[in-house]
SERO-4910 file (N, C-alpha, C, O; in steps of 0.05 Angstrom, whole numbers):
BEGIN
 pado doro    nc1    nc2    nc3   cac1   cac2   cac3    cc1    cc2    cc3    oc1    oc2    oc3
  Met    A    121    368   -368    134    339   -362    115    316   -353    103    320   -331
  Thr    A    111    296   -364     87    274   -352    102    255   -338    120    242   -349
  Arg    A     95    253   -313    103    230   -292    103    202   -307     82    197   -318
  Glu    A    123    184   -309    117    157   -316     92    142   -297     91    145   -272
  Arg    A     79    130   -308     59    115   -288     69     86   -282     79     72   -300
  Thr    A     67     78   -260     76     54   -250     47     41   -234     39     48   -212
  Pro    A     38     27   -247     18     14   -235     22     -9   -210     37    -28   -211
  Cys    A      7     -3   -191     18    -22   -164     -3    -28   -143    -22    -14   -143
  Val    A     -2    -46   -126    -22    -49   -106     -4    -45    -80     19    -54    -81
  Tyr    A    -12    -34    -62      3    -27    -41    -18    -37    -10    -42    -38     -8
  Ile    A      1    -42      7    -13    -49     31     -3    -30     54     21    -33     60
  Leu    A    -18    -13     66     -9      1     86    -18    -10    115    -37    -26    117
  Ala    A     -4     -2    133    -10    -16    166     -8      9    185      7     29    181
  Ser    A    -25      4    204    -22     24    228      5     19    248     17     35    263
  Gly    A      7     -4    244     28    -15    259     34    -43    252     22    -53    233
  Arg    A     55    -61    271     58    -90    264     31   -102    270     18    -96    290
  Arg    A     25   -117    252     -3   -133    259    -29   -110    258    -51   -119    261
  Gly    A    -26    -86    255    -53    -71    264    -67    -67    244    -62    -83    226
  Tyr    A    -89    -44    238    -99    -46    219    -90    -44    191    -69    -31    187
  Ile    A   -103    -55    171    -91    -59    147   -111    -47    125   -135    -49    126
  Tyr    A    -95    -33    103   -112    -24     88    -98    -35     56    -74    -42     58
  Ile    A   -108    -36     35   -102    -44     14   -113    -28    -13   -136    -29    -22
  Gly    A    -92    -15    -23   -105      4    -51    -85     -5    -73    -68    -22    -72
  Val    A    -92     12    -93    -84     10   -124    -75     44   -129    -86     64   -118
  Thr    A    -53     45   -147    -50     68   -157    -29     65   -184    -15     46   -189
  Ser    A    -31     88   -198    -12     90   -222      8    105   -211     31    105   -221
  Asp    A      1    120   -190     26    144   -182     38    140   -152     28    155   -135
  Pro    A     59    120   -142     62    119   -122     68    138   -104     54    141    -84
  Pro    A     90    154   -109    102    179   -105     73    194    -90     69    197    -66
  Gln    A     60    201   -109     39    222   -101     14    214    -81      3    229    -65
  Arg    A      5    183    -87    -14    171    -69      0    168    -41    -15    170    -22
  Phe    A     25    163    -35     40    159    -12     39    184      2     35    185     27
  Trp    A     43    204    -13     44    234     -4     18    237     11     18    243     35
  Gln    A     -2    234     -1    -30    239      2    -35    223     28    -42    236     47
  His    A    -32    196     33    -36    183     54    -22    191     82    -32    188    104
  Arg    A      5    204     76     20    211     97      9    239    108      9    245    132
  Thr    A      0    253     88     -9    284     97    -41    280    103    -52    301    109
  Gly    A    -56    258    102    -81    255    103    -97    273     91   -113    287    103
  Ala    A    -91    272     63   -105    290     44   -140    281     40   -159    295     32
  Phe    A   -140    255     47   -172    248     38   -183    230     62   -171    210     71
  Glu    A   -210    239     72   -219    222     86   -218    193     82   -213    184     60
  Gly    A   -226    176    106   -232    151    102   -217    131    118   -204    141    137
  Phe    A   -217    108    115   -209     86    127   -180     90    140   -174     89    164
  Ala    A   -163     96    117   -130     92    122   -128    119    137   -114    116    157
  Lys    A   -138    143    135   -132    167    153   -148    161    182   -138    171    202
  His    A   -170    147    184   -177    147    208   -163    124    226   -159    126    251
  Arg    A   -154    103    209   -142     83    226   -112     87    227    -97     70    234
  Asn    A   -102    112    219    -75    117    218    -57     98    206    -37     90    217
  Cys    A    -67     90    180    -50     66    164    -31     82    141    -35     86    117
  Asn    A    -11     90    155      8    106    135     36     93    133     55    105    123
  Arg    A     39     71    141     65     56    143     64     34    122     49     15    126
  Leu    A     77     34     98     81     19     72     98     -2     80    122      0     87
  Val    A     80    -29     77     91    -54     89     90    -70     65    103    -91     66
  Arg    A     75    -65     41     84    -84     17     70    -71     -4     48    -60     -3
  Ile    A     90    -73    -29     82    -58    -54     88    -80    -70    110    -92    -67
  Glu    A     67    -88    -90     72   -102   -114     72    -84   -144     51    -71   -146
  Met    A     85    -81   -161     84    -74   -187     74    -88   -209     78   -112   -209
  Phe    A     61    -77   -227     49    -90   -253     56    -72   -274     63    -49   -273
  Ala    A     54    -91   -296     53    -75   -321     33    -65   -331     36    -49   -350
  Ser    A      6    -71   -319    -24    -57   -329    -36    -55   -310    -37    -72   -293
  Met    A    -50    -28   -308    -68    -19   -286    -90    -39   -284   -102    -40   -262
  Glu    A    -98    -55   -305   -118    -78   -305   -110    -99   -284   -124   -106   -265
  Asp    A    -86   -109   -291    -71   -126   -271    -73   -121   -239    -82   -136   -222
  Ala    A    -60    -94   -237    -59    -83   -210    -87    -83   -199    -90    -89   -175
  Ile    A   -109    -78   -212   -137    -74   -202   -147   -100   -195   -156   -104   -172
  Ser    A   -146   -118   -212   -151   -143   -209   -136   -161   -180   -148   -176   -165
  Arg    A   -109   -153   -178    -94   -161   -160   -109   -149   -129   -115   -164   -111
  Glu    A   -112   -123   -130   -121   -108   -106   -150   -120   -103   -153   -124    -79
  Lys    A   -173   -128   -118   -194   -140   -110   -190   -173   -101   -204   -185    -85
  Gln    A   -169   -182   -113   -162   -209    -99   -153   -208    -70   -163   -223    -54
  Leu    A   -134   -191    -63   -124   -188    -39   -145   -178    -16   -145   -185      7
  Lys    A   -165   -157    -30   -186   -149     -8   -207   -173     -6   -224   -172     12
  Asn    A   -208   -188    -18   -225   -213    -13   -211   -235      6   -225   -254     13
  Trp    A   -187   -232     15   -172   -252     25   -178   -249     55   -184   -227     62
  Arg    A   -177   -271     76   -179   -267    105   -157   -250    112   -138   -244     98
  Arg    A   -161   -242    135   -143   -223    149   -111   -234    149    -90   -223    141
  Glu    A   -116   -263    160    -94   -278    172    -75   -284    142    -51   -289    145
  Trp    A    -84   -284    122    -70   -289     96    -59   -262     92    -34   -260     89
  Lys    A    -72   -242     91    -61   -216     91    -35   -208    106    -15   -196     96
  Ile    A    -39   -216    131    -17   -219    150      7   -230    142     29   -219    138
  Asn    A      1   -259    139     31   -279    128     38   -267     97     61   -271     90
  Leu    A     20   -253     77     36   -245     61     60   -224     62     82   -224     52
  Val    A     42   -204     84     68   -184     87     87   -191    102    109   -181     99
  Glu    A     82   -212    124    104   -224    133    130   -246    123    151   -255    133
  Ser    A    116   -249    100    137   -265     80    154   -256     71    173   -270     64
  Asp    A    156   -224     68    175   -207     59    181   -186     79    201   -171     77
  Asn    A    167   -185     94    170   -159    114    166   -167    139    147   -155    149
  Pro    A    177   -183    154    172   -195    181    168   -179    200    152   -183    219
  Glu    A    185   -154    197    182   -130    220    163   -110    217    161    -92    233
  Trp    A    148   -111    199    125    -93    184    145    -63    186    139    -43    199
  Thr    A    169    -66    171    181    -38    169    168    -23    146    157    -36    128
  Asp    A    168      3    147    161     18    130    180     21    105    203     28    107
  Leu    A    171     15     85    179     10     64    184     40     42    199     42     22
  Ala    A    171     55     51    171     83     33    192     99     33    197    113     13
  Pro    A    210     99     56    236    114     53    259    100     35    275    111     21
  Glu    A    257     75     39    277     57     20    269     59     -9    286     58    -26
  Met    A    245     61    -15    238     71    -46    238     98    -50    230    103    -73
  Gly    A    246    122    -33    247    145    -38    218    157    -40    215    177    -54
  Leu    A    197    145    -28    173    160    -25    175    172     -3    194    170     13
  Ala    A    149    189      1    139    205     20    147    200     42    143    176     48
  Glu    A    156    212     58    161    204     93    145    220    108    144    219    132
***
């Protein structure tokens, strides 16, 4: 059985206004499990960015990648404002989405 692909851009944080990591995936449950378990070395693992604070879904992977590139070029304060526009307390959204805790 093949899992349905869901292209998305996500923002992880180490805590409120802490380190920020922006990524893209077509398999959110698998990718968040990888982040939670530290399956891969890198920025997110070493900075303890495992709190999902924003997620944006897209119709295509091309659109998701374009948005990821846009966000990565933003200033830090703009990224903080984006997160706080929908999630002012920087609450971990993964559990309410049924994703890896």
